[in-house]
N, C-alpha and C positions, 0 to 999 in steps of 0.2 A: 337366734334361737334361742329363747328365758332359758334358764339353769335350774334348780331344784330349791336353791334362797328365794329369788327371786320370783318362781308362783308360790313357795309359800308367805313370804312376805306379803303378797296381792293378797293373799286369803287372809293372812292375818289382817290387816287394812280393812277387808270386807265383813271378817265376822266384827273386830271392832267395832264398825259405824253400824252397822246393824244392830245386835246391842245394847249400841249408843237409841237407836231409832223405837225399838221393841222393848226396851227399858227391861234385860235381860244381866241381872245382877250378874248373872255367874259368867258370863263373856267376855266382862269392860276389859278383861287383861288378857287374851287368850294367847295360848304359847299350842304347840304340834301336838298336845297329849287332848291338849279341849277336847272334849266330846259332842259333838253336835245335835246327832242326833239317835232318837235307837234307844234302850235302856236306861242309861245315865246323861242321853242329853238335855240340854237345852232348850232347844229350838222344840217348838210346835214344826204341824206341814206348813204353813203358810208361811212363817219368816224360814222354814227349810225353801220354799217357792223361790223367797227376796232377796233369799243369799246366793243361793244357783244362778239368776236372774243378773247381780248385780257380778257374782266373777263373770260370769259369758261376755257381761258388755264392759268388766276391766282390762280381761283376757285381752280380746277384739280392741281396745283404744291401746293397750301398754305394748300389748305383742303382735299388732294387725294379723292376728291367726281368729277363727270363727270354732269357736265349737258347743256341745250341745253335752252339758253334765248328767241331763235327766232324760237319758236315753234308751233302748232297752238290754245295753250291755249292763248299765246301772244297775238296774231294776231287780232285773234275775241274778245278779252277784252272791256267790254265795255270802260272803263280808261286803258288807258298803259299805261304799263310798263315801256316803253323808255324817258316818260314825265317828270321827274328828276330824281336828285339821291336817296332820299324816296322810289321813288318808283317803284325805281331799285334794293333799296336792300329789299326792299319786295320780289319781284320777286325770286330774286337768295333765300335771306334766304328762301324761301316756296319750291324753287326746290333741295336746300342743302334738307332739313327735309325730303323732299318725298321718 
């Protein structure tokens, strides 16, 4: 079972790779507090969809776990799990443990 730092490292690497591919300067050196999507976020909806797919694939590959980050729970959450790296780490970890 992966721990929080394992998941955060995976997400940070996914964000870095996406930032390079989409040429998103603000996310080339992401941290746990980096804003991803929403009011202050650097991602548009297409980049967010790509990031979610990348993370789901990476979780499957590295941790042999199948998760869905774009589910009803995420879409109806009062605080979006996509707002920053920390919230996305929380959502990913929660789904792996479920």
